[in-house]
All heavy atoms as an XYZ file, in Angstrom:
765
protein
N     189.555    401.781    180.984
C     189.465    402.804    179.963
C     188.086    402.710    179.295
O     187.631    401.673    178.876
C     190.524    402.527    178.878
C     190.569    403.550    177.796
S     192.011    403.411    176.723
C     191.407    402.403    175.442
N     187.420    403.795    179.249
C     186.083    403.911    178.660
C     186.171    403.933    177.106
O     186.928    404.719    176.560
C     185.347    405.138    179.148
C     183.921    405.230    178.657
C     183.272    406.455    179.199
C     181.853    406.549    178.599
N     181.199    407.786    178.930
N     185.359    403.124    176.474
C     185.341    403.118    175.015
C     184.174    403.925    174.519
O     183.041    403.751    174.971
C     185.192    401.677    174.566
O     185.056    401.559    173.170
N     184.468    404.821    173.557
C     183.408    405.663    172.997
C     183.495    405.599    171.484
O     184.564    405.776    170.889
C     183.547    407.092    173.508
C     182.417    407.959    173.111
C     182.575    409.353    173.640
O     182.984    409.507    174.843
O     182.310    410.351    172.930
N     182.369    405.334    170.841
C     182.346    405.280    169.379
C     182.268    406.713    168.832
O     181.502    407.497    169.253
C     181.131    404.450    168.939
O     181.203    403.138    169.505
C     181.087    404.382    167.433
N     183.081    406.929    167.779
C     182.989    408.185    167.081
C     182.095    407.955    165.873
O     182.350    407.054    165.072
C     184.397    408.651    166.605
C     185.253    408.941    167.814
C     184.274    409.894    165.740
C     186.678    409.254    167.449
N     181.059    408.767    165.725
C     180.107    408.568    164.651
C     180.435    409.485    163.461
O     181.226    410.374    163.554
C     178.679    408.895    165.221
O     178.662    410.334    165.498
C     178.327    408.120    166.353
N     179.725    409.219    162.350
C     179.858    410.053    161.152
C     179.494    411.493    161.502
O     180.077    412.421    161.019
C     178.982    409.512    160.041
C     179.455    408.275    159.449
C     178.406    407.662    158.515
N     178.203    408.464    157.362
C     178.474    408.123    156.114
N     178.974    406.926    155.895
N     178.262    408.904    155.152
N     178.482    411.614    162.391
C     178.007    412.927    162.813
C     179.131    413.700    163.544
O     179.352    414.916    163.269
C     176.787    412.789    163.741
C     176.110    414.091    164.133
C     175.296    414.656    162.983
O     174.945    413.909    162.078
O     175.078    415.857    163.029
N     179.847    412.965    164.390
C     180.959    413.607    165.124
C     182.064    414.061    164.135
O     182.620    415.143    164.221
C     181.609    412.565    166.087
C     180.695    412.137    167.187
O     179.774    412.927    167.554
O     180.878    411.023    167.706
N     182.402    413.186    163.171
C     183.452    413.523    162.217
C     183.057    414.689    161.308
O     183.812    415.631    161.131
C     183.799    412.306    161.348
C     184.406    411.207    162.203
C     184.764    412.664    160.222
C     184.534    409.846    161.552
N     181.779    414.674    160.834
C     181.362    415.736    159.903
C     181.280    417.087    160.711
O     181.588    418.126    160.152
C     180.014    415.427    159.285
O     178.970    415.282    160.198
N     180.866    417.000    161.938
C     180.837    418.248    162.783
C     182.193    418.779    163.004
O     182.431    420.018    163.010
N     183.183    417.916    163.223
C     184.559    418.344    163.416
C     185.114    418.951    162.171
O     185.840    419.982    162.218
C     185.392    417.114    163.864
O     186.691    417.495    164.136
N     184.827    418.389    161.021
C     185.284    418.936    159.728
C     184.732    420.310    159.577
O     185.431    421.258    159.207
C     184.870    418.006    158.568
C     185.647    416.701    158.552
C     185.003    418.713    157.210
C     185.134    415.651    157.569
N     183.420    420.461    159.749
C     182.772    421.748    159.630
C     183.396    422.822    160.524
O     183.628    423.934    160.127
C     181.267    421.614    159.897
N     183.623    422.427    161.788
C     184.214    423.348    162.739
C     185.637    423.767    162.341
O     185.990    424.938    162.416
C     184.176    422.695    164.104
C     184.623    423.623    165.224
C     184.558    422.927    166.612
O     183.530    422.282    166.885
O     185.596    422.950    167.290
N     186.433    422.809    161.975
C     187.856    423.055    161.627
C     187.983    423.996    160.466
O     188.929    424.840    160.408
C     188.593    421.743    161.353
C     188.732    420.892    162.574
C     190.137    420.899    163.022
C     190.240    419.836    164.170
N     191.068    420.206    165.175
N     187.133    423.784    159.430
C     187.343    424.608    158.205
C     186.323    425.777    158.140
O     186.373    426.507    157.155
C     187.387    423.761    156.945
C     186.108    422.974    156.726
C     188.564    422.882    156.928
C     186.100    422.206    155.416
N     185.465    425.884    159.122
C     184.614    427.041    159.209
C     183.468    427.047    158.174
O     183.209    428.040    157.541
N     182.819    425.870    158.052
C     181.656    425.777    157.108
C     180.479    425.312    157.880
O     180.580    424.780    158.975
C     182.002    424.833    155.944
C     182.315    423.435    156.438
C     183.110    425.379    155.051
C     182.559    422.379    155.340
N     179.308    425.471    157.285
C     178.054    424.982    157.988
C     178.106    423.467    158.196
O     178.770    422.751    157.409
C     176.931    425.374    157.083
C     177.453    426.422    156.147
C     178.941    426.209    156.116
N     177.444    422.986    159.229
C     177.476    421.544    159.570
C     176.981    420.689    158.388
O     177.577    419.622    158.130
C     176.629    421.318    160.812
C     176.664    419.903    161.289
N     177.792    419.426    161.922
C     175.791    418.879    161.202
C     177.567    418.159    162.216
N     176.356    417.837    161.790
N     175.971    421.098    157.635
C     175.471    420.210    156.584
C     176.506    420.146    155.414
O     176.597    419.145    154.747
C     174.149    420.712    156.045
C     174.177    422.104    155.454
O     175.001    422.921    155.870
N     173.252    422.365    154.572
N     177.361    421.125    155.263
C     178.445    421.088    154.313
C     179.498    420.080    154.776
O     180.130    419.389    153.956
C     179.061    422.485    154.048
C     178.171    423.376    153.306
N     178.116    423.457    151.967
C     177.227    424.276    153.773
C     177.235    424.397    151.560
N     176.661    424.909    152.677
N     179.748    420.101    156.041
C     180.760    419.176    156.590
C     180.306    417.686    156.372
O     181.124    416.862    156.040
N     179.019    417.444    156.504
C     178.492    416.098    156.204
C     178.697    415.761    154.721
O     179.085    414.619    154.439
C     176.989    416.063    156.545
C     176.355    414.726    156.380
C     174.876    414.757    156.765
C     174.161    413.412    156.628
N     174.571    412.615    155.542
N     178.483    416.745    153.827
C     178.645    416.462    152.419
C     180.130    416.206    152.103
O     180.404    415.305    151.301
C     178.136    417.592    151.556
C     176.587    417.667    151.566
C     176.016    418.340    150.350
N     176.601    419.597    150.028
C     175.977    420.764    150.081
N     174.692    420.850    150.423
N     176.607    421.885    149.751
N     181.040    416.972    152.763
C     182.441    416.722    152.535
C     182.814    415.300    152.972
O     183.529    414.572    152.250
C     183.314    417.778    153.363
C     184.752    417.359    153.381
C     183.148    419.148    152.786
N     182.371    414.872    154.157
C     182.692    413.521    154.644
C     182.076    412.461    153.710
O     182.753    411.489    153.366
C     182.134    413.353    156.050
C     182.308    411.920    156.639
C     183.795    411.591    156.717
C     181.687    411.848    157.984
N     180.843    412.664    153.287
C     180.222    411.698    152.372
C     180.978    411.564    151.083
O     181.200    410.426    150.547
C     178.732    412.095    152.075
C     177.846    411.911    153.280
O     178.197    411.169    154.209
O     176.724    412.467    153.276
N     181.383    412.663    150.512
C     182.182    412.618    149.255
C     183.532    412.001    149.458
O     183.955    411.185    148.592
C     182.338    414.076    148.723
C     181.119    414.648    148.157
C     180.610    413.850    146.970
O     181.414    413.568    146.056
N     179.354    413.524    146.996
N     184.187    412.286    150.578
C     185.464    411.662    150.872
C     185.334    410.139    150.976
O     186.116    409.356    150.387
C     186.032    412.222    152.151
C     187.345    411.547    152.680
C     188.491    411.814    151.716
C     187.700    412.131    154.032
N     184.354    409.693    151.722
C     184.127    408.252    151.895
C     183.772    407.611    150.525
O     184.272    406.487    150.224
C     183.050    408.003    152.910
C     183.421    408.351    154.346
C     182.199    408.135    155.231
C     184.590    407.546    154.823
N     183.029    408.258    149.700
C     182.649    407.708    148.381
C     183.847    407.594    147.504
O     184.052    406.584    146.785
C     181.587    408.642    147.705
C     180.994    408.063    146.479
C     180.243    406.788    146.699
O     179.618    406.604    147.767
O     180.247    405.947    145.790
N     184.776    408.583    147.530
C     185.996    408.528    146.762
C     186.855    407.328    147.241
O     187.421    406.614    146.445
C     186.783    409.805    146.887
C     186.104    410.954    146.170
C     188.243    409.688    146.367
C     186.597    412.380    146.506
N     186.937    407.161    148.572
C     187.744    406.050    149.095
C     187.114    404.699    148.700
O     187.886    403.761    148.282
C     187.784    406.189    150.643
C     188.624    407.381    151.080
S     188.497    407.659    152.893
C     189.285    406.223    153.523
N     185.828    404.531    148.797
C     185.199    403.284    148.422
C     185.338    402.937    146.965
O     185.751    401.792    146.601
C     183.677    403.339    148.773
C     183.496    403.311    150.301
C     182.932    402.161    148.168
C     182.073    403.724    150.773
N     185.230    403.949    146.079
C     185.399    403.690    144.643
C     186.856    403.317    144.337
O     187.050    402.399    143.522
C     184.998    404.954    143.853
C     183.494    405.155    143.713
C     183.163    406.359    142.902
C     181.660    406.488    142.809
N     181.274    407.717    142.089
N     187.816    403.932    144.970
C     189.241    403.638    144.751
C     189.517    402.221    145.227
O     190.215    401.490    144.543
C     190.141    404.643    145.440
N     188.968    401.852    146.353
C     189.168    400.513    146.903
C     188.584    399.476    146.029
O     189.205    398.426    145.721
C     188.545    400.429    148.331
C     188.783    399.145    149.095
C     190.284    398.813    149.241
C     188.131    399.253    150.456
N     187.367    399.722    145.496
C     186.718    398.761    144.624
C     187.467    398.649    143.241
O     187.579    397.591    142.710
C     185.265    399.151    144.381
C     184.419    398.934    145.603
S     182.731    399.671    145.543
C     182.090    398.918    144.059
N     187.951    399.787    142.775
C     188.648    399.817    141.482
C     189.985    399.124    141.527
O     190.343    398.327    140.677
C     188.815    401.262    140.990
C     189.442    401.431    139.641
C     189.724    402.897    139.278
N     190.658    403.460    140.238
C     190.484    404.539    140.927
N     189.335    405.206    140.828
N     191.387    405.014    141.772
N     190.789    399.485    142.550
C     192.165    399.064    142.620
C     192.396    397.831    143.526
O     193.460    397.265    143.539
C     193.081    400.188    143.083
C     193.029    401.376    142.172
O     192.738    401.213    140.948
O     193.205    402.509    142.627
N     191.469    397.541    144.402
C     191.623    396.427    145.338
C     192.389    396.797    146.573
O     192.554    395.989    147.511
N     192.921    398.027    146.591
C     193.617    398.501    147.832
C     193.533    400.024    147.859
O     193.336    400.705    146.829
C     195.053    398.054    147.835
C     195.951    398.629    146.756
C     197.386    398.150    146.825
O     197.770    397.503    147.862
O     198.155    398.429    145.906
N     193.721    400.564    149.031
C     193.720    402.024    149.239
C     194.776    402.322    150.324
O     194.692    401.773    151.441
C     192.320    402.480    149.698
C     192.266    403.940    150.148
C     192.447    404.836    148.960
C     190.870    404.226    150.768
N     195.798    403.107    149.945
C     196.807    403.468    150.895
C     196.688    404.932    151.263
O     196.650    405.797    150.371
C     198.185    403.225    150.289
C     198.429    401.735    150.029
C     199.814    401.503    149.463
C     199.986    400.032    149.228
N     201.330    399.704    148.758
N     196.650    405.188    152.580
C     196.610    406.563    153.058
C     197.916    406.737    153.824
O     198.093    406.183    154.911
C     195.405    406.743    154.003
C     194.034    406.625    153.339
C     192.933    406.701    154.394
C     193.855    407.628    152.257
N     198.786    407.555    153.296
C     200.084    407.804    153.875
C     199.949    408.258    155.319
O     199.125    409.088    155.648
C     200.873    408.820    153.045
O     200.914    408.426    151.697
C     202.280    409.028    153.561
N     200.799    407.711    156.158
C     200.812    408.030    157.619
C     199.583    407.579    158.389
O     199.427    407.896    159.529
C     201.046    409.549    157.887
O     202.201    409.972    157.259
N     198.713    406.799    157.739
C     197.519    406.277    158.366
C     197.461    404.777    158.288
O     197.417    404.068    159.284
C     196.272    406.939    157.825
C     194.999    406.537    158.573
C     194.766    407.042    159.888
C     194.095    405.675    158.018
C     193.635    406.635    160.541
C     192.972    405.289    158.744
C     192.718    405.810    160.002
N     197.375    404.276    157.032
C     197.312    402.817    156.874
C     196.805    402.424    155.526
O     196.629    403.253    154.608
N     196.606    401.132    155.355
C     196.180    400.580    154.081
C     194.936    399.718    154.254
O     194.838    398.913    155.191
C     197.289    399.661    153.458
O     198.473    400.417    153.276
N     194.013    399.866    153.294
C     192.832    398.997    153.225
C     193.085    398.101    152.039
O     193.472    398.530    150.945
C     191.600    399.800    152.969
C     191.248    400.750    154.105
C     191.780    402.011    154.131
C     190.419    400.344    155.112
C     191.461    402.914    155.161
C     190.084    401.234    156.162
C     190.628    402.505    156.160
N     192.783    396.792    152.176
C     192.913    395.828    151.090
C     191.723    394.945    151.014
O     191.166    394.483    152.059
C     194.227    394.922    151.357
C     194.388    393.903    150.226
C     195.461    395.742    151.499
N     191.245    394.633    149.803
C     190.164    393.704    149.618
C     190.741    392.318    149.633
O     191.680    391.986    148.823
C     189.410    393.937    148.266
C     188.647    395.312    148.413
C     188.371    392.807    148.052
C     187.900    395.683    147.174
N     190.209    391.443    150.479
C     190.621    390.048    150.559
C     189.571    389.170    149.834
O     188.372    389.415    150.002
C     190.776    389.592    151.967
C     191.760    390.353    152.837
C     191.714    389.824    154.281
C     193.145    390.291    152.300
N     190.005    388.204    149.056
C     189.104    387.249    148.415
C     189.166    385.953    149.170
O     190.195    385.318    149.183
C     189.520    387.060    146.968
C     189.525    388.308    146.183
N     188.373    388.826    145.540
C     190.489    389.258    145.919
C     188.657    389.961    144.938
N     189.916    390.247    145.190
N     188.110    385.607    149.822
C     188.055    384.388    150.613
C     187.352    383.277    149.802
O     186.240    383.455    149.320
C     187.353    384.624    151.932
C     188.089    385.683    152.789
C     187.568    385.715    154.177
C     188.425    386.720    154.927
N     188.182    386.624    156.403
N     187.998    382.158    149.701
C     187.459    381.044    148.951
C     186.394    380.315    149.746
O     186.230    380.469    150.930
C     188.569    380.003    148.630
C     189.606    380.614    147.646
O     189.226    381.479    146.807
O     190.763    380.198    147.713
N     185.661    379.457    149.006
C     184.677    378.636    149.677
C     185.387    377.642    150.638
O     186.453    377.174    150.306
C     183.895    377.838    148.585
C     182.852    376.955    149.221
C     182.016    376.257    148.097
O     182.641    375.572    147.301
O     180.782    376.414    148.071
N     184.800    377.410    151.794
C     185.440    376.516    152.723
C     184.376    375.848    153.615
O     183.222    376.269    153.630
C     186.471    377.274    153.605
C     185.832    378.348    154.463
C     186.918    379.186    155.179
N     186.385    380.326    155.839
C     185.957    380.321    157.103
N     186.058    379.223    157.838
N     185.500    381.408    157.668
N     184.873    374.860    154.349
C     183.956    374.152    155.282
C     184.066    374.791    156.648
O     185.165    375.042    157.116
C     184.275    372.654    155.355
C     183.413    371.917    156.317
C     184.208    371.997    154.002
N     182.906    375.165    157.186
C     182.885    375.666    158.551
C     182.040    374.771    159.422
O     181.547    373.727    158.981
N     181.898    375.176    160.671
C     181.132    374.301    161.579
C     180.130    375.158    162.344
O     180.496    376.206    162.864
C     182.064    373.595    162.558
C     181.328    372.608    163.437
C     182.285    371.640    164.162
N     182.786    370.660    163.182
C     184.067    370.474    162.876
N     185.003    371.139    163.441
N     184.430    369.562    162.003
N     178.887    374.716    162.376
C     177.868    375.387    163.172
C     178.160    375.142    164.635
O     178.181    373.993    165.120
C     176.468    374.849    162.819
C     175.358    375.533    163.579
O     175.531    376.002    164.679
N     174.201    375.622    162.892
N     178.496    376.186    165.434
C     178.854    375.960    166.835
C     177.731    375.377    167.698
O     178.070    374.721    168.695
C     179.263    377.343    167.327
C     178.669    378.313    166.345
C     178.487    377.583    165.079
N     176.475    375.585    167.318
C     175.368    375.040    168.133
C     175.218    373.579    167.875
O     174.948    372.819    168.840
C     174.095    375.820    167.838
C     174.074    377.223    168.373
C     172.702    377.819    168.109
C     172.681    379.262    168.717
N     171.375    379.923    168.501
N     175.283    373.175    166.628
C     174.970    371.742    166.308
C     176.206    370.955    166.014
O     176.172    369.695    166.055
C     174.066    371.661    165.049
O     174.776    372.188    163.930
C     172.805    372.471    165.283
N     177.332    371.570    165.724
C     178.565    370.818    165.364
C     178.509    370.376    163.916
O     179.474    369.690    163.464
N     177.497    370.647    163.149
C     177.321    370.193    161.791
C     178.232    370.991    160.839
O     178.321    372.207    160.980
C     175.875    370.313    161.408
C     175.553    369.807    160.035
C     174.086    369.977    159.691
O     173.363    370.650    160.387
N     173.665    369.368    158.604
N     178.846    370.275    159.861
C     179.668    371.001    158.887
C     178.717    371.765    157.910
O     177.670    371.301    157.564
C     180.440    369.966    158.085
C     181.627    369.367    158.866
O     181.939    369.956    159.939
O     182.219    368.411    158.403
N     179.194    372.982    157.573
C     178.421    373.831    156.642
C     179.394    374.430    155.640
O     180.520    374.780    156.008
C     177.745    374.984    157.381
C     176.380    375.356    156.729
C     177.613    374.823    158.814
N     179.000    374.594    154.385
C     179.819    375.204    153.401
C     179.671    376.734    153.527
O     178.583    377.264    153.538
C     179.443    374.809    151.974
C     179.895    373.369    151.631
S     181.649    373.064    151.876
C     182.397    374.084    150.616
N     180.821    377.408    153.617
C     180.814    378.901    153.702
C     181.065    379.366    152.289
O     182.117    378.984    151.715
C     181.803    379.430    154.716
C     181.486    378.882    156.094
C     181.880    380.931    154.700
C     182.503    379.209    157.145
N     180.202    380.226    151.710
C     180.353    380.690    150.337
C     181.550    381.618    150.189
O     181.957    382.264    151.177
C     179.091    381.388    149.907
O     178.839    382.475    150.796
C     177.854    380.478    149.942
N     182.065    381.663    148.949
C     183.204    382.595    148.704
C     182.709    384.026    148.873
O     181.516    384.342    148.614
C     183.585    382.348    147.241
C     182.626    381.393    146.717
C     181.691    380.916    147.792
N     183.582    384.895    149.319
C     183.195    386.287    149.534
C     184.426    387.165    149.578
O     185.554    386.694    149.595
C     182.438    386.426    150.869
C     183.237    386.151    152.097
C     182.354    386.097    153.356
N     183.135    386.027    154.545
C     183.785    384.953    154.991
N     183.753    383.824    154.296
N     184.457    385.000    156.155
N     184.144    388.449    149.569
C     185.217    389.502    149.714
C     185.059    390.145    151.049
O     183.940    390.315    151.548
C     185.073    390.528    148.613
C     185.287    389.997    147.204
C     185.128    391.128    146.217
C     185.210    390.644    144.778
N     184.910    391.680    143.845
N     186.195    390.489    151.622
C     186.172    391.298    152.874
C     187.259    392.381    152.784
O     188.114    392.312    151.933
C     186.350    390.367    154.089
O     187.636    389.833    154.115
N     187.222    393.290    153.711
C     188.207    394.356    153.709
C     189.099    394.256    154.969
O     188.588    394.031    156.049
C     187.511    395.769    153.703
C     188.544    396.884    153.783
C     186.646    395.935    152.477
N     190.344    394.402    154.765
C     191.302    394.310    155.856
C     192.004    395.676    155.953
O     192.221    396.342    154.943
C     192.358    393.239    155.566
O     193.406    393.270    156.514
N     192.337    396.089    157.184
C     193.025    397.358    157.411
C     194.337    397.030    158.136
O     194.367    396.287    159.082
C     192.182    398.318    158.262
C     192.945    399.570    158.658
C     193.181    400.588    157.726
C     193.400    399.713    159.944
C     193.909    401.700    158.074
C     194.147    400.874    160.308
C     194.354    401.866    159.354
N     195.363    397.669    157.691
C     196.667    397.561    158.383
C     197.203    398.978    158.638
O     197.351    399.785    157.734
C     197.709    396.818    157.543
C     199.023    396.784    158.222
C     199.970    395.813    157.750
N     201.134    395.881    158.582
C     202.296    395.511    158.283
N     202.516    394.906    157.177
N     203.276    395.697    159.165
N     197.391    399.248    159.930
C     197.855    400.573    160.369
C     199.295    400.814    159.947
O     200.127    399.886    159.922
C     197.762    400.712    161.885
N     199.603    402.050    159.571
C     200.984    402.437    159.193
C     201.874    402.390    160.448
O     201.357    402.483    161.543
C     201.036    403.767    158.497
O     200.813    404.770    159.471
N     203.175    402.403    160.200
C     204.118    402.460    161.345
C     203.945    403.756    162.111
O     203.950    403.824    163.326
C     205.541    402.385    160.861
C     205.900    400.968    160.403
O     205.208    400.019    160.809
O     206.877    400.821    159.638
N     203.678    404.877    161.384
C     203.525    406.200    162.041
C     202.310    406.143    162.973
O     202.337    406.638    164.067
C     203.294    407.270    160.994
C     204.429    408.215    160.850
C     204.093    409.326    159.878
C     205.291    410.248    159.796
N     205.094    411.309    158.764
N     201.193    405.604    162.507
C     199.994    405.518    163.301
C     200.228    404.644    164.531
O     199.836    404.992    165.630
C     198.826    405.026    162.482
C     197.489    404.811    163.230
C     197.008    406.134    163.836
C     196.427    404.270    162.291
N     200.894    403.481    164.298
C     201.177    402.601    165.434
C     201.977    403.247    166.490
O     201.792    403.110    167.685
C     201.825    401.282    164.954
C     200.801    400.323    164.442
C     201.397    398.961    164.226
N     201.367    398.833    162.731
C     202.406    398.393    161.979
N     203.471    398.024    162.513
N     202.256    398.308    160.691
N     203.039    404.032    166.057
C     203.892    404.701    167.009
C     203.131    405.793    167.775
O     203.333    405.959    169.022
C     205.114    405.326    166.339
C     206.085    404.297    165.849
N     206.663    403.332    166.640
C     206.612    404.092    164.612
C     207.469    402.583    165.941
N     207.422    402.953    164.714
N     202.232    406.525    167.122
C     201.479    407.569    167.792
C     200.532    406.909    168.855
O     200.403    407.418    169.942
C     200.606    408.344    166.790
C     201.348    409.372    166.046
C     200.430    410.187    165.154
C     201.214    411.250    164.417
N     200.339    412.127    163.639
N     199.947    405.796    168.497
C     199.080    405.113    169.448
C     199.873    404.546    170.594
O     199.434    404.656    171.780
C     198.303    404.007    168.733
C     197.261    404.569    167.773
C     197.601    403.055    169.740
C     196.561    403.578    166.887
N     201.050    404.034    170.339
C     201.898    403.466    171.397
C     202.360    404.523    172.413
O     202.475    404.275    173.571
C     203.086    402.762    170.827
N     202.535    405.789    171.931
C     203.001    406.872    172.811
C     201.932    407.454    173.667
O     202.192    408.059    174.654
C     203.627    407.983    171.958
C     204.940    407.597    171.385
C     205.515    408.784    170.552
C     206.870    408.437    169.952
N     207.431    409.534    169.230
N     200.662    407.270    173.246
C     199.551    407.844    173.985
C     199.160    407.091    175.207
O     199.455    405.985    175.464
C     198.327    408.032    173.092
O     197.825    406.761    172.708
């Protein structure tokens, strides 16, 4: 199976085509949508999109890691990361395809 990355350009072009607006307006729609999603995720710590999935901010504590080249122990600083969990509906659609 060939893997192909879908870019922001592809998505904004598809938005513009589907709703019949100029391409540069489609880009602005996508940018605004992503900005709304990012702000909601940062504000609430999670973002749920019905029938698609959930994004959650994870807080990772400081921990000891190992440099694979040298084998030396290194402290990994605390950080935040984002996790995505697909909804059951999305998983079923993918399983059927």
